[in-house]
C-alpha positions in Angstrom: 105.3 62.6 31.6 101.7 63.4 32.5 102.7 67.1 33.0 104.1 67.2 29.4 100.9 65.8 27.9 98.7 68.3 29.8 101.0 71.2 28.6 100.7 69.9 25.0 96.9 69.7 25.3 96.7 73.2 26.7 98.9 74.5 23.9 96.9 72.8 21.3 93.7 74.2 22.7 95.2 77.7 22.8 96.3 77.5 19.2 92.8 76.3 18.2 91.2 79.3 19.9 93.6 81.7 18.3 92.9 80.4 14.8 89.1 80.2 15.2 88.6 83.9 14.0 90.7 83.2 10.9 88.6 80.1 10.2 85.4 82.1 10.6 86.6 84.6 8.0 87.0 82.0 5.2 84.0 82.1 2.9 82.1 78.9 2.1 82.2 78.5 -1.7 79.7 76.6 -3.7 80.9 73.9 -6.1 82.4 75.6 -9.2 82.9 79.0 -7.6 86.2 80.7 -7.8 87.3 83.2 -5.1 88.9 86.5 -6.2 90.3 88.8 -3.5 89.9 92.5 -4.2 91.3 95.6 -2.6 89.1 98.6 -1.9 89.4 100.8 -5.0 90.7 104.4 -5.0 88.5 105.0 -8.1 85.5 103.3 -9.6 86.1 99.6 -10.3 84.1 97.5 -12.7 83.9 93.7 -12.5 82.4 91.8 -15.4 81.6 88.1 -15.4 79.3 85.3 -16.2 77.3 83.3 -13.8 76.3 79.8 -14.8 74.8 77.4 -12.3 77.1 78.6 -9.5 80.2 78.5 -11.8 81.1 82.1 -11.2 83.6 84.3 -9.5 82.9 85.4 -6.0 84.7 88.4 -4.6 86.0 89.4 -1.1 86.2 93.1 -0.5 87.9 94.4 2.7 86.2 97.6 3.9 87.1 100.0 6.7 85.1 102.0 9.1 84.1 105.4 7.6 84.4 104.5 4.0 81.4 105.7 1.9 80.7 103.6 -1.1 78.1 102.4 -3.7 77.9 98.9 -5.2 75.7 98.5 -8.3 74.8 95.3 -10.1 73.7 95.2 -13.7 72.6 92.3 -15.9 70.2 91.7 -18.8 68.8 88.6 -17.2 65.9 88.7 -14.8 67.3 85.5 -13.1 70.8 86.8 -12.1 71.3 88.5 -8.8 74.0 89.7 -6.4 74.1 89.0 -2.6 76.5 90.7 -0.2 77.6 89.0 3.0 79.6 90.2 6.0 82.2 87.6 6.7 82.7 88.8 10.3 79.1 87.8 11.2 78.5 84.2 12.3 75.2 84.0 10.4 75.2 83.2 6.7 72.4 85.7 5.8 73.1 88.3 3.1 72.7 91.8 4.4 71.9 93.0 0.8 70.5 91.2 -2.2 69.4 92.6 -5.6 66.5 90.2 -5.7 64.7 92.2 -2.9 66.7 95.4 -2.2 67.1 96.9 -5.7 70.2 97.0 -8.0 72.4 99.3 -6.0 73.6 99.6 -2.4 75.0 102.8 -0.9 76.4 102.9 2.6 78.9 104.3 5.0 80.8 101.4 6.6 80.5 101.2 10.3 83.3 98.8 11.2 86.3 97.2 9.6 85.3 93.9 8.0 85.4 91.9 4.8 82.4 91.5 2.5 81.7 88.6 0.2 80.1 89.7 -3.1 78.3 86.7 -4.7 76.7 86.9 -8.1 74.4 84.0 -8.7 71.9 82.6 -11.1 68.6 81.6 -9.6 67.9 77.9 -9.8 64.4 78.1 -8.5 62.9 80.1 -11.3 61.7 78.5 -14.6 64.0 80.0 -17.2 65.8 79.6 -20.5 69.5 79.5 -20.8 72.2 78.4 -18.6 73.6 81.6 -17.2 73.9 85.3 -17.6 76.5 88.0 -18.0 76.8 90.6 -15.1 78.6 93.7 -14.2 79.4 94.9 -10.7 80.4 98.6 -10.2 82.2 99.5 -6.9 82.3 103.3 -6.4 84.1 105.0 -3.5 82.2 108.1 -2.7 83.0 111.3 -0.8 81.6 111.1 2.7 78.1 112.6 2.9 78.0 116.1 4.5 76.2 116.1 7.8 73.5 118.8 7.9 74.7 121.5 10.2 72.5 122.8 12.9 71.6 126.5 12.4 73.3 128.7 14.9 71.1 129.6 17.8 69.4 132.9 17.2 70.1 135.6 19.7 66.9 136.1 21.7 66.3 139.0 24.0 66.7 138.0 27.5 66.2 139.6 30.9 69.4 137.8 32.2 72.8 138.5 30.7 74.8 135.5 29.4 77.3 134.0 31.7 80.9 134.9 30.9 82.8 132.1 29.0 85.0 129.9 31.2 88.7 129.9 30.4 
């Protein structure tokens, strides 16, 4: 009987360890937020919404290594912002925020992951109104061209070049 309970305990622990990465991927939503799952667009995608005291849509966007993209945020309010989080990272710090980093973010993705796009209305600023409309533009871009190194110039030499190895 003791052997059966030990096996059950080991199996339960193994299942818990296997599901831990899936639990880490689930975003923490604020009260009133609604999660909308996106797919990486083949062409430009525009999301429009309204943020009101956290009662807004938040978006998950799966991205793959090598994808080149630009995300732009537009609003008429000076109190509405966008924060982008990487759900594969254990910290809850945004790696991009329109409050400090400007209104657009252009990057080439380094690894497969899922991003959380969270538009929000600042609660710490004195303001009028209860919310603001916003627009998020997700643009897949062609990969940037790497500058090519100029071919080495032939320089006169006292020593002949070694024959190419075959």
